[in-house]
Each structure stands twice: as C-alpha cells, then as structure tokens.
C-alpha positions, 0 to 999 in steps of 0.5 A, a space after each residue: 738624271 741619276 738613279 741614285 738620286 731619282 729613287 728617294 723615300 723622303 716623304 712630302 710634308 715630313 721631310 725632317 720628321 723621323 717617326 718610329 717604325 712599328 713594322 718592317 714595311 718599306 716606305 714605298 709599301 707604306 705608300 701602296 697601303 696608304 692608297 689602297 685604304 684611302 677614301 678617294 681610291 675607294 670612290 674609283 669603284 663608282 666612277 666611269 672608266 669608258 662604259 656605263 657602270 654595271 648593269 646586267 654585264 660587269 665592265 671596268 670602272 676606274 677602280 678595277 682599271 687602276 688595280 689592273 694597271 698597278 699589276 702591270 706596273 708592278 711587272 714593268 718596274 720589277 723587270 726594269 730594276 732587275 735588268 738595270 742592276 744586271 747592267 750596274 751591279 753596284 745598284 744591288 741592295 739599293 732602293 732601285 730594287 723597289 721600282 715595282 712597288 713604286 710604279 705599282 703605287 703610282 699606277 693606283 693613283 694615276 686616275 684618282 684625280 679624274 672627275 665623275 663620268 670619264 672624260 666628259 666630266 673633265 670636259 664639262 669642268 673646262 668648258 664651264 669656263 671657256 664656253 659657259 657661264 664661267 667665262 664672265 669670271 675671266 677678268 676677276 681671276 689671275 691669268 695663271 688660275 684661268 689657265 689652270 681651270 680652263 685646262 682642268 686636268 685629271 693628272 694635275 688634280 691627282 697631284 693636288 689630291 695627294 699633296 694639298 693640305 685640305 682643311 683639317 688635314 696634315 701638312 703634306 696631304 697624303 705624305 707620300 714619297 717623293 719618287 712616287 709623287 714624281 712618278 704620277 706627273 705625266 706632264 711635268 709642266 704648268 698649264 702655261 704650256 697646255 696649249 691645244 693638247 690641254 695637258 699639264 701636270 700641276 695647278 699653280 697652287 701646287 707648283 712649289 710642291 712639284 718644284 721641291 720634289 723635282 729639284 730634290 730628285 735631280 730631275 732636269 729643269 727645261 725652263 729658265 729662271 722666271 719662265 713658267 715651270 717645265 721639267 723633263 719627265 721622271 723616268 718612272 713616268 714612262 712605265 706608269 704610262 706604259 701600264 696604263 696604255 696596255 691596260 685601257 686599250 686591251 681591256 676596252 676591247 674585251 669589254 666591248 666583246 662582252 657588250 656585243 659591240 665587237 664580234 668574237 672574230 673581230 676581237 680575235 683578229 685584233 688580239 692575235 695580230 700581236 703575234 707572228 704565225 707560229 705564236 698565233 698557232 700555239 695560242 689556238 692550240 692551247 685553247 683547243 687543248 684546254 677545251 676553252 669552248 666559251 668565247 669569253 674565256 678564249 678572249 680572256 686567254 688571248 688578252 692575257 697573252 697580249 698583255 704579257 707580250 706588251 709588258 715585255 716589249 715596253 721593258 725592252 723599249 725602256 732599257 734600249 732608250 734608258 740613256 735618252 730617258 735619263 738625259 731628258 731627250 726621249 720623246 714619245 711613249 714606250 709603246 711608240 717605240 715598241 717592236 713594229 708588229 706590236 706597235 702596228 697591232 696596238 694602232 689597229 686596236 686604237 683605231 677600232 676603239 675610236 670607231 666602234 667603242 668610244 662613239 658607241 651609243 652606251 658611251 655617248 649616252 653616259 658622256 652626254 648625261 654626265 656632261 649636263 650633270 657636271 655643267 649644272 653643278 658647276 653653274 650652281 656652286 660657282 655662282 654660290 661661291 661668287 655670291 656667298 651672302 645670298 640666301 640660296 648660296 648659303 644653303 647650297 654651300 652648306 652641302 660642301 664637305 668641310 675639307 674644302 675651303 669654301 668659306 675662304 675670303 679669296 674667290 679663287 680659293 672658293 672656286 677651287 673648292 668647288 672644283 675639288 668637291 665636284 671632281 671628288 664625287 662619284 657618278 652616283 653621288 653626282 647624279 643624286 646631288 644633281 637631282 636633289 638641287 634641281 628638285 626632282 628627287 626629294 627625301 620622303 617626309 
C-alpha cells in the first residue's frame, strides 16, 4: 500500500460530483464537522460506555469517550504524519499532512454503531437469533444474512450507518471521504470470517461499498476472486484502535476510582507503573509542588501523564513497523508492540478492569437489565416484521422511524430495519419504549 493512494478526499456517493465550496475547510474537516453536528453522534450522550449513566457521580458515556478518543487520535495522526514527512520530504504539502484530522474523525465515529446498554446490547441482538426465538427464522434467511445477524457487530453497524442510503436520505449516506470510512473498519472482512471472536467489518448489504473504497485506496485484498471478501487493514485503523485502547482502559480506571470500586492506592500503583522510578518521583514531586491534595485531582494528573506516554509509544510502534503495516503483514495492535514497561503496565490495568470493574455489581446490573430490554424489543418487533398483516404488528410497526424500510417486501430488509431501529436507540429511549410496549408505562390521559 502507498500513502499517496491511501489518503484520498474522494467522497462516497459523490465521487463524480464537484460542488462549489463556500468556505476554506478541507474535505476531512468537513467530515469532522458533519459528524459532530449529526443526530447519531448526539445520541451517544445517552448510551452506556461501561458504568450506568450518571447518578450522583459523573462517569463516561459513549459521547465523552468518543470525544476523548478523538483528542488522542488527533495527536497520534499528527505525530505520525510529522515523522513520515521527515522520512519522505516529497510528501510535504500533500494530504498526508491531514492524518490528524482523519484519525480524529474516525475516532468520533468508531462507536456510532453500538446499540444501547454497551456490550450486553450487542450480545442481546446476536443471541436473539442464536439462542432465542429468532432461531426459528434460520431456514427463511440466506446464509450470508444469518452470519451477519448472528455476529451483529457495532463496528460493522457503524460502517452501515455512515454509508447506507436509508429511506429519504441521499446516496452515500453521510457522504464521507473514502479514507475516513476505511479508517473505521477495524475488521476488514465479511462475517464469513467472524468465527469464535465474532468480529467483522461490514454487513453483506454494504460489502460492495467497502470493496469500492478499499480498491480505490489500493488496500491489499487477501481473498481470492469468488471467496468471501477480506482485506488487510488500512494503516490508519491502527491509530484509531490505539486511541481507543488508550482511552477506554485508562479512563475506566479513573471512573472506577470515582465510584470507589478501586482505592486510591490501587489506582496510583497502576498508573505509576507505566514509568520508571525517576519519572515516578518526578510525578510525585510535581503533585506535591502543585499542592494537589485532592485524590481525584492526583488521579487526573497521573492519568494525563499515562495517556501522554502511551501516545508516544504507540507512535513509535507505528513508525517502527510502518513497512509491515503498509505491506499488510503487521499482526496485533500497536499497544501489543509498545515498549515492555508500558505493555506490561497496560496488561495489569486490563487484568484489574476485568476482575474488579467489568464484573462489578453496577456494571452487571446495567448489562442484565439492558439485555432483557433489547431481547424483548427484538422478540416483539421481529415478530411484527415477520407477520406484518396482524393487527398488533401494524400498530407496533407504526412506531418504527420512517427512515428504516420496515414495510419492504423482502423479509431480510424488514428484519434489518428492526435492527437499525433498535441499535440506534439511546438507553433511555429503549427503556421507555420497552415499558410502553409492555404496558407498564402509559401516557397520562
């Protein structure tokens, strides 16, 4: 793969349309602004990240997480672009200089396809078909569609959200640039390859869209003609992934301290372990000099130091392995190739998160409740989509947003419309809709 081809400002859905510009923004800045002002991005403010949405203590939701990931992504992209241009001065003045904006925008979009209630919502959509009433539909559906829905994936759904032409919308969906779209596809292959890990990058309905983008950007195709589609990652995916890895793991540790799931000493030991003894002492002295007596503020400062360090080591890993990344032979994440001290400290944070955070009572409570809500909505709405002529089905389907093709002649299209509708809900809307259709919450008359 070559940088000159990998970075393109061609727009999906408007490849041959040259509209008049009314300002001096770059095409990639237009992508960024378009996402920031979009309704699906705003809805992230009411979608669970890990912990239940704010009560007395404010913790991260999908929106704040995405903004933080975008901030780190901007730094990663800018630093990588700077060093690549130092290595190859002929790239100065080209679109390579906008890697920071591209990566930052992809970071904004990376969670837009996630359903309500975090990973439990994702699991509820999958298991409706593999363990629930949806299993009876298997013989009615094509194999490729069945593989898509039984492995429902937020990453693939984000690509659909940005590129699919929903009812009443324009060709090309959000009409984003090719490079930005390629940068969010963490798993550039079809659900045929999902296997036990359950990950894939695009639904069958958007396969042609991804292939068009990948081929135009010169991405390496790994599958033979006639085989299910599979490509090597676009290089910028590694930077988006690194920004996400840095933020969600470290910020979850900070949130856990605020919620008193971890003690100050536990958090301090975890964060300081990213540094050698000299730097640890410098951090402690800075905290003392700044008179930071509040433990929450001390955690904030140590967390900021860790994020800065991880950003640096991920840039180093990318540049060290640039040739492998461009040839499609690089394996693993940038974090897995970071310097040993930071890699081991990150591993300890991951272990702590799984043992003390992700299985804590507040997290399990929201996952259990969320699973039940999504599973119930799937049962009701899919049944209505399968039997649309029934009285209750007609009533229920009237509640589905007009942008989703719920009245299509094709059953698979109707089922996908249900999945689009449910996955786009916020936690609060899903709960409210669940209560209304179950008759436990009625408007006052």
